[in-house]
FIBA-762402 format. One record per atom (N, C-alpha, C): atom name; residue number from 1; x, y, z. Coordinates in nm, 4 decimals. Each point is the difference from the previous one (the first is absolute). Layout:
residues N
   atom    nr         px         py         pz
     CA   NUM          X          Y          Z
...
***
This chain:
residues 184
   atom    nr         px         py         pz
      N     1     0.4346     1.4135    -2.3576
     CA     1    -0.1294    -0.0624     0.0278
      C     1     0.0154    -0.1175     0.0969
      N     2     0.1079    -0.0742    -0.0141
     CA     2     0.0194    -0.1164     0.0881
      C     2     0.0139     0.0414     0.1454
      N     3     0.0707     0.1113     0.0254
     CA     3     0.0150     0.0486     0.1371
      C     3    -0.1350     0.0386     0.0580
      N     4    -0.0836     0.0601    -0.0809
     CA     4    -0.1332     0.0392     0.0457
      C     4    -0.0818    -0.1231     0.0365
      N     5     0.0055    -0.1032    -0.0820
     CA     5    -0.0718    -0.1239     0.0293
      C     5     0.0483    -0.0605     0.1314
      N     6     0.1305    -0.0010     0.0198
     CA     6     0.0558    -0.0559     0.1231
      C     6    -0.0463     0.0789     0.1216
      N     7     0.0014     0.1319    -0.0109
     CA     7    -0.0437     0.0843     0.1113
      C     7    -0.1484    -0.0207     0.0295
      N     8    -0.0806    -0.0072    -0.1042
     CA     8    -0.1443    -0.0167     0.0176
      C     8    -0.0310    -0.1346     0.0646
      N     9     0.0589    -0.1059    -0.0502
     CA     9    -0.0259    -0.1326     0.0569
      C     9     0.0500    -0.0109     0.1443
      N    10     0.1147     0.0580     0.0270
     CA    10     0.0539    -0.0030     0.1359
      C    10    -0.0935     0.0750     0.0944
      N    11    -0.0457     0.1162    -0.0418
     CA    11    -0.0929     0.0789     0.0819
      C    11    -0.1341    -0.0722     0.0170
      N    12    -0.0487    -0.0618    -0.1058
     CA    12    -0.1275    -0.0727     0.0094
      C    12     0.0097    -0.1167     0.0975
      N    13     0.1092    -0.0736    -0.0067
     CA    13     0.0147    -0.1137     0.0911
      C    13     0.0206     0.0476     0.1432
      N    14     0.0679     0.1111     0.0184
     CA    14     0.0147     0.0585     0.1332
      C    14    -0.1378     0.0404     0.0526
      N    15    -0.0847     0.0548    -0.0864
     CA    15    -0.1363     0.0374     0.0399
      C    15    -0.0807    -0.1228     0.0418
      N    16     0.0149    -0.1089    -0.0736
     CA    16    -0.0671    -0.1252     0.0377
      C    16     0.0470    -0.0440     0.1384
      N    17     0.1302     0.0072     0.0237
     CA    17     0.0555    -0.0354     0.1298
      C    17    -0.0566     0.0899     0.1100
      N    18    -0.0090     0.1291    -0.0255
     CA    18    -0.0545     0.0935     0.0990
      C    18    -0.1453    -0.0335     0.0344
      N    19    -0.0804    -0.0267    -0.1005
     CA    19    -0.1416    -0.0298     0.0229
      C    19    -0.0176    -0.1323     0.0745
      N    20     0.0727    -0.1030    -0.0401
     CA    20    -0.0152    -0.1302     0.0648
      C    20     0.0636    -0.0041     0.1385
      N    21     0.0813     0.0984     0.0332
     CA    21     0.0656     0.0036     0.1304
      C    21    -0.0891     0.0546     0.1102
      N    22    -0.0847     0.0951    -0.0321
     CA    22    -0.0769     0.0651     0.1057
      C    22    -0.1129    -0.0871     0.0525
      N    23    -0.0449    -0.0947    -0.0793
     CA    23    -0.1034    -0.0929     0.0456
      C    23     0.0644    -0.0998     0.0953
      N    24    -0.0598    -0.0179     0.1180
     CA    24     0.0626    -0.0882     0.0979
      C    24    -0.1016    -0.0671     0.0895
      N    25     0.0429    -0.1103     0.0570
     CA    25    -0.0708    -0.0662     0.1097
      C    25     0.0950     0.0077     0.1184
      N    26    -0.0330     0.0822     0.1016
     CA    26     0.0901     0.0137     0.1151
      C    26     0.0184    -0.1326     0.0742
      N    27     0.1193    -0.0184     0.0523
     CA    27     0.0324    -0.1189     0.0786
      C    27     0.0553     0.0444     0.1357
      N    28    -0.0123    -0.0846     0.1023
     CA    28     0.0485     0.0378     0.1339
      C    28     0.1497     0.0325     0.0055
      N    29     0.0789    -0.0566    -0.0879
     CA    29     0.1452     0.0247     0.0010
      C    29     0.0362     0.1405    -0.0462
      N    30    -0.0934     0.0662    -0.0687
     CA    30     0.0295     0.1300    -0.0588
      C    30     0.0404    -0.0096    -0.1457
      N    31     0.0190    -0.1211    -0.0495
     CA    31     0.0317    -0.0233    -0.1413
      C    31    -0.1286    -0.0504    -0.0664
      N    32    -0.0638     0.0860    -0.0804
     CA    32    -0.1296    -0.0366    -0.0574
      C    32     0.0112    -0.0948    -0.1195
      N    33    -0.1127    -0.0583    -0.0344
     CA    33    -0.0106    -0.0777    -0.1238
      C    33    -0.0345     0.0998    -0.1105
      N    34     0.0812     0.0001    -0.1056
     CA    34    -0.0215     0.0916    -0.1125
      C    34     0.0240    -0.0729    -0.1317
      N    35    -0.0177     0.0731    -0.1067
     CA    35     0.0324    -0.0516    -0.1336
      C    35     0.1335     0.0554    -0.0493
      N    36     0.0810     0.0531     0.0920
     CA    36     0.1286     0.0579    -0.0383
      C    36     0.0918    -0.1015    -0.0665
      N    37     0.0078    -0.1193     0.0556
     CA    37     0.0897    -0.1006    -0.0570
      C    37    -0.0390    -0.0303    -0.1445
      N    38    -0.1294    -0.0153    -0.0237
     CA    38    -0.0493    -0.0233    -0.1356
      C    38     0.0397     0.1161    -0.0913
      N    39    -0.0238     0.1232     0.0470
     CA    39     0.0262     0.1176    -0.0821
      C    39     0.1493     0.0174    -0.0298
      N    40     0.0841    -0.0227     0.0998
     CA    40     0.1456     0.0141    -0.0219
      C    40     0.0485    -0.1066    -0.0977
      N    41    -0.0452    -0.1231     0.0192
     CA    41     0.0383    -0.1083    -0.0919
      C    41    -0.0478     0.0317    -0.1420
      N    42    -0.1198     0.0541    -0.0110
     CA    42    -0.0531     0.0372    -0.1306
      C    42     0.0874     0.1073    -0.0656
      N    43     0.0451     0.0969     0.0793
     CA    43     0.0910     0.1026    -0.0534
      C    43     0.1241    -0.0657    -0.0605
      N    44     0.0586    -0.0931     0.0727
     CA    44     0.1196    -0.0673    -0.0499
      C    44    -0.0271    -0.0837    -0.1229
      N    45    -0.1058    -0.0800     0.0046
     CA    45    -0.0298    -0.0894    -0.1128
      C    45    -0.0440     0.0755    -0.1252
      N    46    -0.0597     0.1169     0.0152
     CA    46    -0.0424     0.0774    -0.1166
      C    46     0.1133     0.0886    -0.0519
      N    47     0.0714     0.0655     0.0914
     CA    47     0.0989     0.0994    -0.0411
      C    47     0.1420    -0.0540    -0.0154
      N    48     0.0293    -0.1134     0.0610
     CA    48     0.1365    -0.0517    -0.0028
      C    48     0.0781     0.0505     0.1196
      N    49     0.1245    -0.0470     0.0122
     CA    49     0.0771     0.0275     0.1218
      C    49     0.0310     0.1472     0.0200
      N    50     0.0364     0.0715    -0.1038
     CA    50     0.0381     0.1408     0.0163
      C    50    -0.1207     0.0873     0.0323
      N    51    -0.1000    -0.0015    -0.0858
     CA    51    -0.1135     0.0898     0.0176
      C    51    -0.0967    -0.0479     0.1084
      N    52    -0.0065    -0.1287     0.0229
     CA    52    -0.0776    -0.0505     0.1131
      C    52     0.0590     0.0469     0.1314
      N    53     0.1323    -0.0040     0.0090
     CA    53     0.0690     0.0474     0.1204
      C    53    -0.0178     0.1510     0.0152
      N    54     0.0097     0.0730    -0.1081
     CA    54    -0.0216     0.1454     0.0055
      C    54    -0.1419     0.0299     0.0475
      N    55    -0.0963    -0.0775    -0.0480
     CA    55    -0.1385     0.0195     0.0416
      C    55    -0.0158    -0.0194     0.1510
      N    56     0.0629    -0.1034     0.0546
     CA    56    -0.0063    -0.0246     0.1447
      C    56     0.0729     0.1100     0.0771
      N    57     0.1112     0.0469    -0.0527
     CA    57     0.0743     0.1085     0.0651
      C    57    -0.0807     0.1300    -0.0029
      N    58    -0.0680     0.0240    -0.1093
     CA    58    -0.0851     0.1184    -0.0119
      C    58    -0.1130    -0.0059     0.1029
      N    59    -0.0589    -0.1178     0.0169
     CA    59    -0.1041    -0.0203     0.1015
      C    59     0.0545     0.0327     0.1393
      N    60     0.1178    -0.0509     0.0315
     CA    60     0.0624     0.0269     0.1287
      C    60     0.0199     0.1511     0.0181
      N    61     0.0499     0.0672    -0.1024
     CA    61     0.0256     0.1439     0.0058
      C    61    -0.1291     0.0801     0.0163
      N    62    -0.1024    -0.0360    -0.0739
     CA    62    -0.1282     0.0709     0.0083
      C    62    -0.0548    -0.0066     0.1424
      N    63     0.0050    -0.1173     0.0596
     CA    63    -0.0458    -0.0135     0.1380
      C    63     0.0892     0.0725     0.0982
      N    64     0.1294    -0.0048    -0.0239
     CA    64     0.0959     0.0642     0.0905
      C    64    -0.0220     0.1509     0.0083
      N    65    -0.0315     0.0632    -0.1139
     CA    65    -0.0186     0.1457     0.0014
      C    65    -0.1354     0.0423     0.0563
      N    66    -0.0847    -0.0961     0.0328
     CA    66    -0.1237     0.0339     0.0699
      C    66    -0.1297    -0.0276    -0.0719
      N    67     0.0047    -0.0521    -0.1189
     CA    67    -0.1241    -0.0346    -0.0700
      C    67    -0.0453    -0.1358     0.0536
      N    68    -0.1225    -0.0090     0.0501
     CA    68    -0.0447    -0.1223     0.0702
      C    68    -0.0283    -0.1187    -0.0920
      N    69     0.1062    -0.0680    -0.0422
     CA    69    -0.0141    -0.1139    -0.0910
      C    69     0.0340    -0.1332     0.0657
      N    70     0.0526     0.0039     0.1212
     CA    70     0.0310    -0.1251     0.0694
      C    70    -0.1298    -0.0598     0.0553
      N    71     0.0058    -0.1227     0.0454
     CA    71    -0.1181    -0.0700     0.0503
      C    71    -0.0752     0.0858     0.1012
      N    72    -0.1316     0.0055    -0.0153
     CA    72    -0.0827     0.0761     0.0926
      C    72     0.0169     0.1500    -0.0140
      N    73     0.0376     0.0472    -0.1173
     CA    73     0.0196     0.1423    -0.0280
      C    73     0.1078     0.0624     0.0900
      N    74     0.1020    -0.0754     0.0318
     CA    74     0.1115     0.0533     0.0791
      C    74     0.1054     0.0579    -0.0936
      N    75     0.0827     0.0865     0.0580
     CA    75     0.1067     0.0634    -0.0788
      C    75     0.1043     0.0568     0.0943
      N    76     0.1095     0.0443    -0.0588
     CA    76     0.1039     0.0703     0.0736
      C    76     0.1056    -0.0912     0.0581
      N    77     0.1058     0.0619     0.0520
     CA    77     0.1101    -0.0772     0.0581
      C    77    -0.0427    -0.0909     0.1144
      N    78    -0.0992     0.0438     0.0796
     CA    78    -0.0429    -0.0843     0.1123
      C    78    -0.0594    -0.1321    -0.0482
      N    79    -0.0694     0.0021    -0.1122
     CA    79    -0.0538    -0.1242    -0.0558
      C    79     0.1120    -0.0846    -0.0610
      N    80     0.0917     0.0653    -0.0679
     CA    80     0.1082    -0.0719    -0.0667
      C    80     0.0974    -0.0626     0.0996
      N    81     0.0157     0.0629     0.1137
     CA    81     0.0922    -0.0530     0.1011
      C    81    -0.0730    -0.0616     0.1180
      N    82    -0.1300    -0.0275    -0.0178
     CA    82    -0.0795    -0.0656     0.1026
      C    82    -0.0003    -0.1513    -0.0175
      N    83    -0.0994    -0.0650     0.0590
     CA    83    -0.0027    -0.1467     0.0019
      C    83    -0.0147    -0.0630    -0.1382
      N    84    -0.0589     0.0706    -0.0946
     CA    84    -0.0184    -0.0587    -0.1336
      C    84     0.1026     0.0484    -0.1019
      N    85     0.0857     0.0923     0.0375
     CA    85     0.0927     0.0607    -0.0947
      C    85     0.0977    -0.0956    -0.0655
      N    86     0.0423    -0.1024     0.0717
     CA    86     0.0925    -0.0968    -0.0590
      C    86    -0.0588    -0.0693    -0.1213
      N    87    -0.1304    -0.0231     0.0050
     CA    87    -0.0659    -0.0606    -0.1157
      C    87     0.0008     0.0962    -0.1180
      N    88    -0.0214     0.1290     0.0281
     CA    88    -0.0004     0.0997    -0.1078
      C    88     0.1376     0.0071    -0.0654
      N    89     0.1054     0.0001     0.0803
     CA    89     0.1349    -0.0047    -0.0571
      C    89     0.0195    -0.1302    -0.0789
      N    90    -0.0551    -0.1084     0.0511
     CA    90     0.0109    -0.1293    -0.0660
      C    90    -0.0705    -0.0070    -0.1342
      N    91    -0.0988     0.0888    -0.0205
     CA    91    -0.0707     0.0015    -0.1277
      C    91     0.0953     0.0285    -0.1159
      N    92     0.1047     0.0744     0.0268
     CA    92     0.0976     0.0304    -0.1059
      C    92     0.0660    -0.1293    -0.0480
      N    93     0.0394    -0.0852     0.0929
     CA    93     0.0613    -0.1286    -0.0369
      C    93    -0.1019    -0.0939    -0.0635
      N    94    -0.1222     0.0018     0.0505
     CA    94    -0.1050    -0.0836    -0.0581
      C    94    -0.0241     0.0386    -0.1454
      N    95    -0.0110     0.1294    -0.0275
     CA    95    -0.0208     0.0453    -0.1381
      C    95     0.1189    -0.0386    -0.0887
      N    96     0.1210     0.0141     0.0536
     CA    96     0.1194    -0.0346    -0.0765
      C    96     0.0000    -0.1481    -0.0391
      N    97    -0.0225    -0.0881     0.0970
     CA    97     0.0042    -0.1435    -0.0292
      C    97    -0.1149    -0.0430    -0.0910
      N    98    -0.1187     0.0572     0.0206
     CA    98    -0.1102    -0.0316    -0.0914
      C    98     0.0325     0.0509    -0.1397
      N    99     0.0648     0.1157    -0.0069
     CA    99     0.0393     0.0549    -0.1297
      C    99     0.0968    -0.0886    -0.0751
      N   100     0.0847    -0.0719     0.0748
     CA   100     0.0901    -0.0956    -0.0655
      C   100    -0.0790    -0.1100    -0.0713
      N   101    -0.1212    -0.0269     0.0489
     CA   101    -0.0832    -0.1049    -0.0590
      C   101    -0.0979     0.0492    -0.1045
      N   102     0.0111     0.1262    -0.0407
     CA   102    -0.0950     0.0576    -0.0961
      C   102    -0.0088    -0.0791    -0.1299
      N   103     0.1128    -0.0348    -0.0580
     CA   103     0.0003    -0.0621    -0.1329
      C   103    -0.0258    -0.1504     0.0033
      N   104    -0.0058    -0.0571     0.1183
     CA   104    -0.0202    -0.1439     0.0114
      C   104    -0.1490    -0.0281     0.0158
      N   105    -0.0611    -0.0549    -0.1052
     CA   105    -0.1445    -0.0172     0.0050
      C   105    -0.0496    -0.1390    -0.0366
      N   106     0.0838    -0.0834    -0.0543
     CA   106    -0.0480    -0.1325    -0.0426
      C   106     0.0806    -0.1105     0.0675
      N   107    -0.0674    -0.1104     0.0276
     CA   107     0.0653    -0.1190     0.0528
      C   107     0.0817     0.0255     0.1239
      N   108     0.1241    -0.0468    -0.0017
     CA   108     0.0887     0.0147     0.1149
      C   108     0.0261     0.1475     0.0312
      N   109     0.0021     0.0841    -0.1032
     CA   109     0.0223     0.1435     0.0198
      C   109    -0.1046     0.0629     0.0890
      N   110    -0.1257    -0.0451    -0.0128
     CA   110    -0.1071     0.0503     0.0854
      C   110     0.0312    -0.0321     0.1456
      N   111     0.0393    -0.1246     0.0252
     CA   111     0.0310    -0.0395     0.1383
      C   111     0.1253     0.0698     0.0509
      N   112     0.0951     0.0238    -0.0872
     CA   112     0.1193     0.0741     0.0390
      C   112    -0.0368     0.1426     0.0408
      N   113    -0.0913     0.0617    -0.0738
     CA   113    -0.0416     0.1361     0.0358
      C   113    -0.0726     0.0015     0.1344
      N   114    -0.0745    -0.1043     0.0307
     CA   114    -0.0668    -0.0108     0.1311
      C   114     0.1061    -0.0179     0.1088
      N   115     0.0991    -0.0820    -0.0264
     CA   115     0.1083    -0.0210     0.0980
      C   115     0.0743     0.1314     0.0253
      N   116     0.0276     0.0758    -0.1050
     CA   116     0.0638     0.1309     0.0171
      C   116    -0.0878     0.0918     0.0850
      N   117    -0.1305    -0.0035    -0.0251
     CA   117    -0.0928     0.0788     0.0809
      C   117     0.0020    -0.0425     0.1458
      N   118     0.0087    -0.1294     0.0252
     CA   118     0.0049    -0.0497     0.1374
      C   118     0.1316     0.0397     0.0676
      N   119     0.1088     0.0044    -0.0754
     CA   119     0.1267     0.0501     0.0561
      C   119    -0.0164     0.1461     0.0416
      N   120    -0.0614     0.0793    -0.0858
     CA   120    -0.0274     0.1399     0.0337
      C   120    -0.0917     0.0117     0.1206
      N   121    -0.0988    -0.0874     0.0074
     CA   121    -0.0916    -0.0031     0.1136
      C   121     0.0749    -0.0332     0.1290
      N   122     0.0928    -0.0941    -0.0073
     CA   122     0.0803    -0.0362     0.1175
      C   122     0.0831     0.1197     0.0469
      N   123     0.0560     0.0744    -0.0942
     CA   123     0.0755     0.1217     0.0355
      C   123    -0.0915     0.1013     0.0678
      N   124    -0.1176     0.0184    -0.0561
     CA   124    -0.0972     0.0948     0.0535
      C   124    -0.0415    -0.0386     0.1420
      N   125    -0.0314    -0.1270     0.0201
     CA   125    -0.0403    -0.0475     0.1329
      C   125     0.1158     0.0101     0.0994
      N   126     0.1198    -0.0255    -0.0456
     CA   126     0.1164     0.0099     0.0892
      C   126     0.0182     0.1437     0.0478
      N   127    -0.0011     0.0949    -0.0937
     CA   127     0.0128     0.1404     0.0390
      C   127    -0.1151     0.0433     0.0899
      N   128    -0.1204    -0.0457    -0.0325
     CA   128    -0.1163     0.0342     0.0811
      C   128     0.0099    -0.0530     0.1418
      N   129     0.0413    -0.1258     0.0146
     CA   129     0.0123    -0.0602     0.1330
      C   129     0.1131     0.0649     0.0803
      N   130     0.1093     0.0341    -0.0663
     CA   130     0.1123     0.0643     0.0700
      C   130    -0.0417     0.1368     0.0525
      N   131    -0.0620     0.0807    -0.0850
     CA   131    -0.0403     0.1335     0.0457
      C   131    -0.1088    -0.0096     0.1068
      N   132    -0.0959    -0.0901    -0.0177
     CA   132    -0.1037    -0.0190     0.1013
      C   132     0.0637    -0.0385     0.1329
      N   133     0.0971    -0.0898    -0.0052
     CA   133     0.0701    -0.0440     0.1201
      C   133     0.0637     0.1182     0.0719
      N   134     0.0648     0.0849    -0.0749
     CA   134     0.0684     0.1157     0.0573
      C   134    -0.1003     0.0989     0.0603
      N   135    -0.1036     0.0345    -0.0769
     CA   135    -0.0968     0.1013     0.0445
      C   135    -0.0885    -0.0524     0.1133
      N   136    -0.0399    -0.1261    -0.0068
     CA   136    -0.0905    -0.0577     0.1005
      C   136     0.0748    -0.0629     0.1179
      N   137     0.1321     0.0055    -0.0024
     CA   137     0.0825    -0.0554     0.1092
      C   137    -0.0304    -0.1485     0.0241
      N   138     0.0052    -0.0762    -0.1082
     CA   138    -0.0199    -0.1443     0.0060
      C   138     0.1184    -0.0680    -0.0659
      N   139     0.0113    -0.1298     0.0252
     CA   139     0.1067    -0.0733    -0.0681
      C   139    -0.0381    -0.0157    -0.1469
      N   140     0.0990    -0.0281    -0.0798
     CA   140    -0.0266    -0.0204    -0.1432
      C   140    -0.0928    -0.1195    -0.0190
      N   141     0.0210    -0.1062     0.0772
     CA   141    -0.0869    -0.1171    -0.0115
      C   141    -0.1437     0.0349     0.0366
      N   142    -0.0198     0.0721     0.1080
     CA   142    -0.1355     0.0407     0.0384
      C   142    -0.0635     0.0841    -0.1107
      N   143     0.0761     0.0929    -0.0530
     CA   143    -0.0508     0.0860    -0.1062
      C   143    -0.0337    -0.0799    -0.1244
      N   144     0.0878    -0.0904    -0.0378
     CA   144    -0.0244    -0.0831    -0.1178
      C   144    -0.1291    -0.0801     0.0167
      N   145    -0.0190    -0.0585     0.1177
     CA   145    -0.1201    -0.0793     0.0256
      C   145    -0.1266     0.0859     0.0025
      N   146     0.0136     0.1257     0.0411
     CA   146    -0.1157     0.0877     0.0129
      C   146    -0.0360     0.0722    -0.1297
      N   147     0.1005     0.0477    -0.0745
     CA   147    -0.0299     0.0856    -0.1150
      C   147     0.0424    -0.0579    -0.1349
      N   148     0.0519    -0.1195    -0.0018
     CA   148     0.0380    -0.0607    -0.1267
      C   148    -0.0757    -0.1303    -0.0249
      N   149     0.0115    -0.0928     0.0920
     CA   149    -0.0604    -0.1334    -0.0195
      C   149    -0.1491     0.0069    -0.0351
      N   150    -0.0814     0.0814     0.0704
     CA   150    -0.1433     0.0014    -0.0328
      C   150    -0.0320     0.0515    -0.1401
      N   151     0.0936     0.0674    -0.0633
     CA   151    -0.0245     0.0633    -0.1294
      C   151     0.0623    -0.0753    -0.1175
      N   152     0.0784    -0.1017     0.0282
     CA   152     0.0774    -0.0644    -0.1067
      C   152    -0.0888    -0.0616    -0.1080
      N   153    -0.1028    -0.0733     0.0377
     CA   153    -0.0856    -0.0643    -0.1009
      C   153    -0.0675     0.1062    -0.0868
      N   154    -0.0558     0.1034     0.0617
     CA   154    -0.0639     0.1075    -0.0755
      C   154     0.0994     0.0665    -0.0944
      N   155     0.1210     0.0227     0.0493
     CA   155     0.0994     0.0691    -0.0820
      C   155     0.0516    -0.0857    -0.1154
      N   156     0.0168    -0.1294     0.0213
     CA   156     0.0408    -0.0882    -0.1103
      C   156    -0.1110    -0.0047    -0.1053
      N   157    -0.1246    -0.0080     0.0446
     CA   157    -0.1125     0.0024    -0.0952
      C   157    -0.0050     0.1342    -0.0734
      N   158     0.0361     0.1081     0.0686
     CA   158     0.0056     0.1319    -0.0645
      C   158     0.1057     0.0034    -0.1093
      N   159     0.1139    -0.0635     0.0255
     CA   159     0.1073    -0.0068    -0.0998
      C   159    -0.0490    -0.0751    -0.1242
      N   160    -0.0620    -0.1141     0.0236
     CA   160    -0.0505    -0.0803    -0.1122
      C   160    -0.1076     0.0762    -0.0762
      N   161    -0.0922     0.0620     0.0734
     CA   161    -0.1066     0.0779    -0.0641
      C   161     0.0543     0.1166    -0.0801
      N   162     0.1018     0.0660     0.0527
     CA   162     0.0602     0.1124    -0.0715
      C   162     0.0673    -0.0464    -0.1280
      N   163     0.0657    -0.1147     0.0049
     CA   163     0.0653    -0.0523    -0.1209
      C   163    -0.1031    -0.0327    -0.1069
      N   164    -0.1079    -0.0655     0.0419
     CA   164    -0.1057    -0.0351    -0.0957
      C   164    -0.0631     0.1267    -0.0583
      N   165    -0.0312     0.0972     0.0847
     CA   165    -0.0582     0.1259    -0.0477
      C   165     0.0960     0.0731    -0.0930
      N   166     0.1291    -0.0055     0.0313
     CA   166     0.0986     0.0701    -0.0827
      C   166     0.0071    -0.0567    -0.1414
      N   167    -0.0267    -0.1284    -0.0142
     CA   167     0.0030    -0.0596    -0.1338
      C   167    -0.1041     0.0663    -0.0899
      N   168    -0.1204     0.0203     0.0542
     CA   168    -0.1064     0.0654    -0.0766
      C   168     0.0316     0.1477    -0.0228
      N   169     0.0506     0.0671     0.1021
     CA   169     0.0326     0.1419    -0.0119
      C   169     0.1119     0.0205    -0.1016
      N   170     0.1048    -0.0817     0.0085
     CA   170     0.1112     0.0135    -0.0947
      C   170    -0.0435    -0.0293    -0.1430
      N   171    -0.0917    -0.0939    -0.0153
     CA   171    -0.0516    -0.0299    -0.1341
      C   171    -0.0771     0.1206    -0.0547
      N   172    -0.0820     0.0619     0.0849
     CA   172    -0.0756     0.1183    -0.0420
      C   172     0.0939     0.1176    -0.0293
      N   173     0.1033     0.0156     0.0816
     CA   173     0.0973     0.1072    -0.0245
      C   173     0.0736    -0.0212    -0.1313
      N   174     0.0280    -0.1251    -0.0307
     CA   174     0.0674    -0.0313    -0.1268
      C   174    -0.0894     0.0381    -0.1183
      N   175    -0.1285    -0.0305     0.0106
     CA   175    -0.0930     0.0363    -0.1070
      C   175    -0.0109     0.1507    -0.0163
      N   176     0.0182     0.0725     0.1115
     CA   176    -0.0074     0.1464    -0.0033
      C   176     0.1360     0.0629    -0.0300
      N   177     0.0966    -0.0832    -0.0387
     CA   177     0.1351     0.0446    -0.0328
      C   177     0.0721     0.0620     0.1204
      N   178    -0.0269    -0.0561     0.1168
     CA   178     0.0680     0.0408     0.1221
      C   178     0.0903    -0.1107     0.0504
      N   179     0.0408    -0.0887    -0.0857
     CA   179     0.0846    -0.1124     0.0432
      C   179     0.1450     0.0446     0.0100
      N   180     0.0811    -0.0880     0.0542
     CA   180     0.1444     0.0205     0.0132
      C   180     0.0366     0.1234     0.0820
      N   181    -0.0722     0.0231     0.1077
     CA   181     0.0326     0.1143     0.0861
      C   181     0.1373    -0.0162     0.0635
      N   182     0.0447    -0.1220     0.0213
     CA   182     0.1268    -0.0240     0.0694
      C   182     0.1202     0.0283    -0.0889
      N   183    -0.0195     0.0076    -0.1299
     CA   183     0.1136     0.0280    -0.0871
      C   183     0.0238     0.1508    -0.0086
      N   184     0.1243     0.0388    -0.0161
     CA   184     0.0337     0.1439     0.0052
      C   184    -0.0431     0.0745    -0.1227
***
């Protein structure tokens, strides 16, 4: 039964990520404003490091095989290896680091979980800027200034919002006897 619960929750959080990813506000750089960062962080904070990371990897795989779940209903290898693909790869690290902060919910632990999320966000932005730089034939600094800096405040707020939302979700999951997904 525990394996079934883990599979169901992982799939549900991946579905949330898919739905929140397709909604976008296009930007001139080609990197849209989305709720992906919020959704990936939520996967990590709700599922923990292992299953949150699996959820992000599943999202990457679903889009890679051609199901249009990336921003703006994009899919396939061309989307994954295009200007925004580095961010999609970075979602795996973002989910992992947010997952490390799953159990930290009170006092200093809450802030530690936010810091872990910001570390994951930094990894995600780094991968995104590097791939954008390569695909768009720009320097890393130009890419960072174009596709990372304008999004940092929104993304940090997304991390905080995801942590706060996860507290309520995890409490509800505990009441429904879906707690301790991270334990084997």
